[in-house]
N, C-alpha and C positions, 0 to 999 in steps of 0.2 A: 408637392414634390415634383422635380423635373421628370418629364416623360409620362406623367399620368394622364395627360390630356389625350383624348381620342378625337379623330377627325371623321366626319361622315363621308362615305364613299358611295358612288352610284353602283348599285348592284346590277346583276345581269337582267333582272326583270324590270329595271327602271326605278325601283325603290331605293332606299338607302339602308346601309348597315354600318355598324360601328366597328372600326378597326384601327389599329395603331399604324400610322404611316411612317414613323421614325423610330428606329430601334436603337441606334447608337449615336452618340455625340462625341466629337473629338475636341480637346482643349489643350492648352499648354500645361506641362507638368508643373506642379506646385510643391513647396516644401513638405506639405502634409501627405504627399504621395510617396515619400521616401520609403517607408516601410513596405508599401505595396510593390514598388519597383524592386526592392530587395527580394521580395518573395518571387516575383516574376523572374528575376535574374537567376534564382536558384534552379529554375526549371530548365534553363538553357545556358550553357557556358558561353558568354559573349565577352570578349576582352574589352569591348567598349561599353559594356554594362555589367561589370563584375558584381557579385553579391556582397558588396562592401558598402555599409551604410554611409561611411564618410565620403567615399568616392562618388556614390550616387547623389548624395546631398550637394557635393560640389558641382556636379554636372547640372543639377536642377538650378542651382544658383546662377551658374553661367548662362544656362538657357533662359532663365527669367530676365536677365539683363539684355540678352539678345532680342527677345520678343519686344521688350520696351523700346529698344533702338529701332527695330523694324517698324514699330507703330508710330515712330516719330517723337517719342517721349525721351526723357533723360533718365537713365538708370540711376538708382539710388547710389549715392557716393561718388558720382561722376559729375564733373563740371560742365561737360558738353555731351552731346549725343547726336542722334539722327541716324536714319538708315544709311547703310553703306559705310559708315565709319567703323573703326575697329583697328585691330593691331596686326592685320595680315602683312607679312613682309618683315616684321620685327624678328630679329634673331634671338635665340635663347640658349643658355648653356644646358637646358634640359631638352632632350629630344624625344621623350616618350609621348604617349597619348595625353597625359596630363598637360604637357606643354601645348599640344594641339588645341585642347579645350580652351586654354587661355589665349592662344594666338589666332584662333579662328572662331567665327560665329558658330554656335551650336544651338540647335533647336530640338527640344525633346517634347514629343506629343504623347498624350495618353488618350485612350478611348474608354468611355463610360457606357455601361448599360443604361439606356435612357429611362428604363423602368425603375431601377433601384439606385442609380447614381454610382454604382460600384465600378472601380477602375478594373478593366479586364485585359488591357494590353498597352503596348507602347511602341513607338518607332522614333527615328531620329534623322536629322540632316546635319552633316558637318559641312559648312560652307566651303572650306578648303582643307583637303587632306594633305598635310605636309606643305612643303614650299622650299624656297631657296635655303640651302644649308640643312634642310631636314627632309630628306627624300622619303617618299612612300615606296617601300621595297616590294618587288615582285620578281618572278623569274621569267625571262623572255625565252620562248621556245622557237626553235628553228630546225631545219633539216639539213643534213649533210649527206651528199651522195658520193659513193666511191665506185668507180667503174674500172674494170680491167678489159681493154679491148682484146688483149692476147687470149685471155681465158673466156671472154664473152660472158663475164659475170659482173654483178654489181650489187651493192647494198645501200640502203638508206637508213640513216640513224637520226633519231630525235635528240637534240642537244638542248640543254638549258643553261642560261647564264644569268647571274644576279644583275638586276636592273633597278636603279634608283630614279624614280620620277620626281622631279622638283617643280613640276608645273602647277601643283596644288589644285587638283580637280575637286569638285564637290563630291561628297560621298553620302549615299543613302544607306542606312543599315539599322541595326538594333531593333528589328521588328520581332516582338514576342507577343503571343496571344495565349490566354489561358486555354488549355486543351478542350474544356467543355464548350467553348464557343467556336471551335473550328468546324467548318462545313455548314455554318448557318447561312440563311438567306434573309436579307442581303448580307453579303460576306463582310464581317468586321475586319478580316485580314486584308482584303482588297481595299477597303476604305482607309485603313491605316497606311497602306502603301501609297494609294493615290492622293491622299491629302498632302503628301510631301510635294507632289507635282503642282498641286493647286498653290501651295505656298511659294514654291520656286517661281512659278509663272507670275504671281502677284508682286514678288520682290526680286525680280530678275537681276538687278544691279548688285545684289548681295552675293551672287553665286558665280561660279566659274563657267567657262564655255564648254566644259565636259563634265558629265556626271558618271561616277564610278560606283559599281556595286561588287563587293567581294563576296562570293558565294560560299556557302558552308560545305565542307567536305564530308565524306563518309568517315565515321569514327566508330571505335569499338564501344561496347557497353561500359568499359572503364574509362572512356574518354581518351584513348590512345589513337594514333594515326599511323598507318602502315608506312606511308611515304616518309614521314618524319623519322620513324625508327630506322629506316634504311639509308637515309641521307643526312638530314639535319642533325640528328643526334650524334652522328660520327664527328661532327665539327663543333657542336654546341652540346656538351654531354649532360643534358638535363632532360626530364620528361617533357612531352609535348605541351601539356597545360602549363608547366612551370615556365617554359620558354615564352609562351604567350603572355604570361603575367609580367615577365621582365619588360615587355614592350610598353606596359602601362607607365613605367617610370623612365626608361631610357632605351632607345633603340640602336644606340651606337654599336652594341655588341654584334649586331647582324653584319655590318660591314667589317668589323674587326675579326670575326671568327668564321664567317661563311666564305667559301672559296670564290675567287673572282674569275677563275678559268671556266671554260665550257665543260659541262658535265654530260657525258654520254648516257642518257637516261635509258637507252635500249639495252644497256648492260645489266640493268636491274632485273630481278625476277618478274615474271609476267604479272603476278598479283600487284606489284608495285607500279608497273607500267599502266595497268588498268585503272589506277587511281588518278593518273594525270588528267586533269580537266574534268574529273567526275565530281558530282555533288551528291549529298545524302538524298535518300528517297523522299524525305520530308521537304527537301528544298526544291524538288522538281516543279511543283506548281508555282512557286515563287519565281523560279527562273523563267517559266513560260509567261508568267504575268509581265515580267520585265522585257522579255523578248517581244511581246506584243506592243511595247512602247519603244521599240527600236534598239534595245540593248543587245550587244553582240560580244562574243568572246573573240579576241583579236591576238591570240597567241601569248597571253600573259597569264601566269598562274601564281598562286601563293608560294613563296619559297619554303614555307614550313610544311604545307600539306598538299600542295599541287591543285587546290581548288581553283576554278577559273575566276578571273577578273573580267567582268562585263562592263562595257561603257558605251556611251552614246553622246553625240553633240547635244548640248542642252536645248538649243533652239529647234532641234529636230524631234524632240519628244512630243508626240501628238497631244497629250494632256496639257503640257506646258503651252504649246501653241494655241490650244483651244481656250485657255483660261483668260477671262476678261474681268474688268472691274465694272460695277454697275451700281445702281441705287435701289434700295429695298422699296418696293411698292406696297400697295394695300394688301390686306389679307385676302386670299382667294381660296375657295373651297378646293380640296384635293382633287375632286372629280373634274374640276375645270382647269387643272394644270397639265398641259400636254407634254412638258419636258421633264427630264430627270437629271439632276446635277448635284455636285458638291457646292454648297453655298457656305461661305465663311466670312467672319468679321474679325477685325483686329483693332483694338482701341489704343489710344496713346499711352495708356497704362500697361500695355502689353497683354491684355486679356484677349486670347484667341479662342474662337469657337467655330466649329464647322459641323454641318449636318449633311447627310445624303438624303435628298428629298425631292418630291414632285414639285414642280415650279412652272412658271410661265416667264420666259425671257423674251422681252420685246426688243425690237431693233433700236429703240431709243435708249436702251440700257437699263430700263426699269425691270426689276426682277420681283415678281409676285410669288409669295409662298403661302402655304396653309398656316393657320393660327398656331398649330403645334410647333412648326419650324421656327416661327418668329419667337415663340415663347422660349424654346431651347437655345436660340441664338442670343436671347436676352436683349433684344434691340427693338426699335420701333421703325415705322416707315420713314424714309428719307435718309437713312444711314447708308453709307457706302459699304458695298459687299464685294466679295470675289466669287466668281462663278466658273465652275469647270463642268461642262456638259459631259455626260457619261452615256456612251452608245450602248454599253452592255449593263446598264443599271436596271431599269424597269422597276415598277413599284414592288415587285416581289423579289428583286435582287438580281435577276438576269442569270444567264449561263455563259458568261464570257470566259476567256482563257484563264482568268485569275479567280474563278469562282471558289477554288479551294486553296488559294494562296494565303493560308492562314499561318504559315510558319515564318520565322524571322529570316531576313537576308542578313548576312553578316555585314556589319558595318565597321568602319574604321578597322581595326584588326579584330573583328568579331569572331568568336569561337563558341562553344564547341558542341557538345553532344548532339544537339539538334538545331543548328543555326539556320539562318536565312537572311533576306533583305526585306 
């Protein structure tokens, strides 16, 4: 069974001891994962991963085709293929997230417990969130100052205005992890987040020049949001979760019903103002993890719940910049591997696998890994691999900023009760 191999490590006294060096493996989602992803989706309400078997099956099918194209193969049922092809820029009469799945490359990852093979979490990349004629909606924040020289008084007000972004940034999101695996070392949540940067770095041409992460807001135990109840619901008279579900099918209602004028947010009660730009407590570690990769809030929040939108230039993400292609070398004992990295492979058939492992990366591009890593990757020496060095990895998982970033980041219009990126 996958993951049952043990590697010998050098002990403090110079002898050897048996220990497992690899705890988790990430691969592309497959049709047989549908039921598991539905179960995970019920733990956290994400609009881009709703607990709907038909929707999730469709996302996995779309993701499968995209992994095949990225690997250079031809997806089943298509006459042509190849990385970088796709339908971005094509207009559709459907403007919901279902249309985005069809019009943009979508990659859905799952993480397995290497010991049991059980799927314990998932994350996503959407190559382009929206585009021409199908904007991604946010609320742009700004300040207005009023001064009376005669009275010697002045006030400053925060105002928000609906903003439609048609640039089509790449979006990361949909990260969900089973609660029992949060806080583990090495962190499976961090691995699920970082593997996306490994993939973006290896297939840079597929993705936009900016990466967006829509963070999860504070919500009540019943899944309501204070900001929505005081603003959005006045114009779109439905509950918060219901409005989010509408986005799955058609987002035109946002522009049709939401006010276009500036809204003075300082006129709302203090409890509402305090929600603007806030994230849920479970999302704080994920936000720190992304901020460590250069993501920043730049005055844009979600028009429904006022959670912040973070973004960064793709080529400025440290892990994307550090990712390289190489060739898998010979098996090397774990004790002789001085480096720690994400090592991944992608076949022409769209089979993606990645492990976080000790390794030795040579200047020539040869990457040597322990036998267990090679076994879990399912390849032999001489195969092309992608490598993302991890500064805060360490054989025991490290203590980087994202050590506890095991919650989801909201992706695409992800929601709710405990979302993240």
